[in-house]
C-alpha positions as CSV (number, residue, x, y, z in Angstrom):
1,M,52.5,47.8,126.6
2,T,49.6,49.1,124.5
3,E,49.8,52.5,126.1
4,T,53.5,52.7,125.4
5,T,53.0,51.8,121.7
6,A,50.2,54.5,121.4
7,N,52.6,57.1,122.8
8,D,55.4,56.1,120.4
9,R,52.9,56.4,117.5
10,R,51.8,59.9,118.6
11,L,55.5,61.0,119.0
12,A,56.3,59.6,115.5
13,S,53.3,61.3,114.0
14,A,54.2,64.7,115.6
15,A,57.8,64.4,114.4
16,S,56.6,63.6,110.9
17,A,54.2,66.6,110.9
18,A,57.0,68.9,112.1
19,K,59.3,67.6,109.4
20,D,56.6,68.2,106.8
21,D,56.1,71.8,108.1
22,D,59.8,72.4,107.9
23,S,60.0,71.1,104.3
24,D,57.0,73.2,103.4
25,G,58.6,76.3,104.9
26,M,61.8,75.8,102.8
27,S,60.1,74.5,99.7
28,Y,60.6,77.8,97.8
29,L,64.4,77.0,97.7
30,E,63.7,73.7,96.0
31,S,62.6,75.3,92.7
32,L,65.5,76.4,90.5
33,P,63.8,79.5,89.1
34,R,63.0,80.7,92.6
35,R,66.5,80.0,93.8
36,L,67.8,82.1,90.9
37,V,65.6,85.0,92.0
38,T,65.8,84.8,95.8
39,L,69.3,83.5,96.3
40,Y,71.7,83.6,93.3
41,L,70.7,86.9,91.8
42,P,71.1,88.9,95.0
43,L,74.4,87.2,95.7
44,F,75.6,88.1,92.2
45,V,74.6,91.7,92.6
46,I,76.3,92.0,96.0
47,L,79.5,90.4,94.6
48,V,79.6,92.7,91.6
49,V,79.1,95.8,93.8
50,L,81.8,94.8,96.3
51,L,84.4,93.4,93.9
52,F,84.1,95.9,91.0
53,P,86.3,98.6,92.6
54,F,89.1,96.1,93.1
55,Y,88.6,94.9,89.5
56,W,88.7,98.4,88.2
57,M,91.9,99.3,90.1
58,A,93.6,96.1,89.0
59,L,92.5,96.7,85.4
60,T,93.7,100.3,85.3
61,S,97.1,99.4,86.9
62,I,98.0,97.0,84.1
63,K,96.6,99.0,81.2
64,P,99.1,100.7,78.7
65,D,98.9,104.5,78.6
66,E,97.2,104.5,75.2
67,Q,94.4,102.4,76.4
68,L,93.9,104.7,79.4
69,I,93.6,107.7,77.1
70,D,91.6,106.3,74.2
71,M,88.4,105.0,75.6
72,E,86.6,104.9,72.3
73,T,89.0,102.5,70.5
74,Y,89.6,100.2,73.4
75,N,87.0,98.6,75.7
76,P,87.3,100.4,79.1
77,F,86.3,97.2,80.9
78,W,89.0,95.0,79.5
79,V,92.7,95.3,78.7
80,V,94.7,94.3,75.6
81,K,98.4,93.6,76.0
82,P,98.6,94.2,79.8
83,T,101.8,95.8,81.2
84,L,103.5,96.0,84.6
85,K,105.1,99.3,83.8
86,H,102.9,101.2,86.3
87,I,103.5,98.8,89.2
88,S,107.3,98.7,88.4
89,K,107.4,102.5,88.4
90,L,105.5,102.6,91.7
91,L,107.7,100.2,93.5
92,F,111.2,101.1,92.1
93,E,111.0,104.7,90.9
94,T,109.1,106.3,93.8
95,Q,109.3,106.1,97.6
96,Y,106.3,103.9,97.8
97,P,107.9,101.2,100.0
98,R,108.8,103.9,102.6
99,W,105.2,105.3,102.4
100,L,103.9,101.8,103.0
101,W,106.2,101.3,105.9
102,N,105.2,104.7,107.4
103,T,101.5,103.7,107.1
104,M,102.1,100.3,108.7
105,Y,104.2,101.8,111.5
106,V,101.8,104.6,112.4
107,A,98.7,102.3,112.2
108,A,100.2,99.5,114.3
109,A,101.5,101.9,117.0
110,A,98.4,104.0,117.2
111,T,96.2,101.0,117.3
112,T,98.2,99.3,120.1
113,L,98.0,102.4,122.2
114,S,94.2,102.7,121.6
115,I,93.5,99.1,122.4
116,I,95.3,99.3,125.7
117,A,93.5,102.4,126.7
118,S,90.1,101.1,125.5
119,V,90.5,97.8,127.4
120,L,91.1,99.7,130.7
121,A,88.3,102.2,130.1
122,A,85.8,99.6,129.0
123,Y,86.5,97.3,132.0
124,A,86.3,100.1,134.5
125,I,82.9,101.3,133.1
126,V,81.3,97.9,132.8
127,R,82.7,96.0,135.8
128,L,83.6,98.5,138.6
129,R,80.0,99.8,138.7
130,F,80.7,103.3,139.9
131,R,78.1,106.1,139.9
132,G,77.6,107.6,136.5
133,A,79.3,104.7,134.6
134,Q,76.6,104.6,131.9
135,T,76.8,108.4,131.4
136,V,80.5,108.1,131.0
137,G,80.1,105.3,128.5
138,A,77.6,107.3,126.4
139,A,79.8,110.4,126.5
140,I,82.8,108.4,125.2
141,F,80.7,107.1,122.3
142,M,79.4,110.6,121.6
143,A,83.0,111.8,121.3
144,Y,83.4,109.4,118.4
145,L,80.7,111.3,116.5
146,V,82.7,114.5,116.5
147,P,83.9,115.1,112.9
148,P,87.6,115.1,112.4
149,S,87.3,118.2,110.3
150,V,86.4,120.1,113.5
151,L,89.3,118.7,115.6
152,F,92.2,118.9,113.2
153,I,92.8,122.6,113.6
154,P,93.2,122.7,117.4
155,L,95.1,119.4,117.3
156,A,97.4,120.9,114.7
157,S,98.1,123.9,117.1
158,V,99.0,121.4,119.9
159,I,101.3,119.4,117.6
160,Q,103.0,122.5,116.4
161,A,103.5,123.8,120.0
162,Y,105.2,120.5,121.0
163,G,107.5,120.5,117.9
164,L,106.0,117.3,116.5
165,F,104.9,118.7,113.1
166,D,106.0,116.7,110.1
167,S,106.7,113.6,112.2
168,P,104.9,110.2,112.2
169,L,104.8,110.5,116.0
170,S,102.2,113.3,115.6
171,L,99.8,110.8,114.0
172,I,100.5,108.1,116.5
173,L,99.5,110.6,119.3
174,V,96.5,112.1,117.4
175,Y,94.8,108.9,116.0
176,P,93.8,107.6,119.4
177,T,91.4,110.5,119.7
178,L,89.5,108.8,116.9
179,L,90.0,105.2,117.9
180,I,89.6,105.1,121.6
181,P,85.9,106.2,121.8
182,F,84.6,103.5,119.3
183,S,86.9,100.8,120.6
184,T,85.8,101.5,124.2
185,W,82.2,101.3,123.2
186,L,82.7,98.1,121.3
187,L,84.6,96.4,124.1
188,M,82.0,97.6,126.7
189,G,79.3,95.6,124.8
190,Y,81.6,92.6,124.6
191,F,82.7,92.6,128.3
192,K,79.0,92.6,129.3
193,T,78.6,89.2,127.7
194,I,81.3,87.7,129.9
195,P,79.7,86.1,133.0
196,F,80.3,88.2,136.1
197,E,80.4,85.0,138.2
198,L,83.9,84.2,136.9
199,E,85.2,87.4,138.5
200,E,83.3,86.8,141.7
201,C,85.0,83.4,142.0
202,A,88.4,84.9,141.3
203,L,87.8,87.6,143.9
204,I,86.9,85.0,146.5
205,D,90.1,83.2,145.7
206,G,92.1,86.4,146.4
207,A,92.8,87.6,142.9
208,S,93.3,91.3,142.3
209,R,91.4,93.4,139.7
210,W,94.5,93.4,137.5
211,Q,94.9,89.7,137.7
212,I,91.2,89.3,136.8
213,L,91.6,91.6,133.8
214,T,94.7,90.0,132.4
215,R,94.0,86.4,133.2
216,I,90.3,86.0,132.8
217,V,88.6,88.9,131.0
218,V,91.2,89.6,128.3
219,P,91.7,85.9,127.3
220,L,87.9,85.5,127.0
221,A,87.6,88.8,125.0
222,V,90.1,87.9,122.3
223,P,87.5,88.0,119.5
224,G,86.4,91.4,120.7
225,L,90.0,92.6,120.9
226,I,90.6,91.4,117.3
227,S,87.5,93.2,116.1
228,A,88.6,96.5,117.8
229,F,92.1,96.0,116.4
230,I,90.9,95.5,112.9
231,F,88.5,98.5,113.0
232,S,91.2,100.8,114.5
233,F,93.9,99.6,112.1
234,T,91.7,100.1,109.1
235,L,90.7,103.6,110.2
236,C,94.4,104.5,110.7
237,W,95.4,103.0,107.4
238,N,92.8,104.9,105.4
239,E,92.9,108.2,107.4
240,F,93.6,111.2,105.1
241,I,92.9,114.6,106.8
242,Y,95.3,114.4,109.7
243,A,98.0,112.8,107.6
244,L,97.6,115.6,105.0
245,T,97.7,118.3,107.7
246,F,100.6,117.1,109.9
247,L,103.0,115.6,107.4
248,Q,104.8,117.7,104.7
249,S,108.0,115.9,103.8
250,T,107.6,113.4,101.0
251,Q,109.5,110.6,102.8
252,N,107.3,110.9,105.9
253,K,103.9,110.7,104.2
254,T,101.5,107.8,104.4
255,V,100.1,105.9,101.4
256,P,96.7,107.7,101.1
257,V,98.3,111.1,101.1
258,A,101.4,110.3,99.1
259,I,99.8,108.7,96.1
260,V,97.4,111.6,95.7
261,N,100.2,114.2,96.0
262,E,102.8,112.4,93.9
263,F,100.6,111.1,91.1
264,V,98.2,114.1,90.6
265,D,99.8,117.1,89.0
266,G,97.2,119.8,88.7
267,D,94.6,118.5,86.3
268,I,96.9,115.6,85.1
269,Y,96.2,112.3,86.7
270,K,98.6,109.4,86.4
271,W,95.9,106.9,86.6
272,G,98.1,103.8,86.1
273,S,100.4,104.5,89.0
274,L,97.6,106.0,91.0
275,M,95.5,102.9,90.8
276,A,98.5,100.6,91.3
277,G,99.3,102.5,94.5
278,A,95.7,102.1,95.7
279,L,95.6,98.4,94.8
280,V,98.9,97.6,96.5
281,G,97.9,99.7,99.5
282,S,94.6,97.8,100.0
283,L,96.2,94.3,100.0
284,P,97.4,94.3,103.6
285,L,93.8,95.1,104.8
286,V,92.4,92.4,102.5
287,I,94.8,89.9,104.0
288,L,94.0,91.0,107.5
289,Y,90.2,90.7,107.0
290,A,90.7,87.3,105.3
291,F,92.4,85.8,108.4
292,F,90.3,87.3,111.1
293,V,86.8,87.9,109.6
294,E,85.2,85.2,111.8
295,H,86.4,86.9,115.0
296,Y,85.4,90.3,113.6
297,V,81.8,89.2,112.9
298,S,81.4,87.4,116.2
299,A,82.6,90.4,118.2
300,M,80.4,92.8,116.3
301,T,77.4,90.7,117.2
302,G,78.4,90.5,120.9
303,A,78.8,86.7,120.9
304,V,81.2,84.8,123.1
305,K,82.6,81.8,121.4
306,E,82.8,78.7,123.5
């Protein structure tokens, strides 16, 4: 009985010492001045840097024309008597809704094709274990590093030869050349975190490779698929060079190209409508990230959520 009591005292003493060590290690957060310097100030700076572009776009899109021109009389960081004239002109006097639909259609279609191809490629490289699989994976990622400015001229020749010039279908077929390499590399890292024993058990039970992929690997890799989808969709949504090269008709243009071509006339910039178009065009991506940011972060770190 005495020995048990002595052991309990030693355990209690060790726990108390560990607690004191932890409290000492985090004691710098208990002081308000130190919290201001080490926590709140950096967070404030990060928030200002990240949110200021959206604030500036929103501010410019509701400013009257005289406040956009006269920066000396009016405060450039604030607005007096805001107006919705620029947003109304954007939505009802231009083809902006069609441009928005073109962007959505092209991004969704190209992203879907890229994710399907990336899933098949990543699974084959990681799970089938053929000779040279690592070399193939590295080559696929290296293809992502090729600048689009190098590829758009030969791709334009191919698109012209097949009669797809000035068609959204040209972008749907070309964008996977940018999306598949990175998406495959991302999914390769995520598939490696899925226990291989699950597939071995399925193979013993008579499952085919296709059944293993569709019923085991893909359901477990949903966060990785969401991350690859968000990355690919964002890249398609913001892409400029290919859209500028392959699309000529006003009604077929995507948002990044259309707002630049339609609201910039030589050295005259229609800043109100230009910023309104950029702001409205960024809202779908903001909503997408807001709903799936947890899955995006978990997939980028290679974690499998239980």
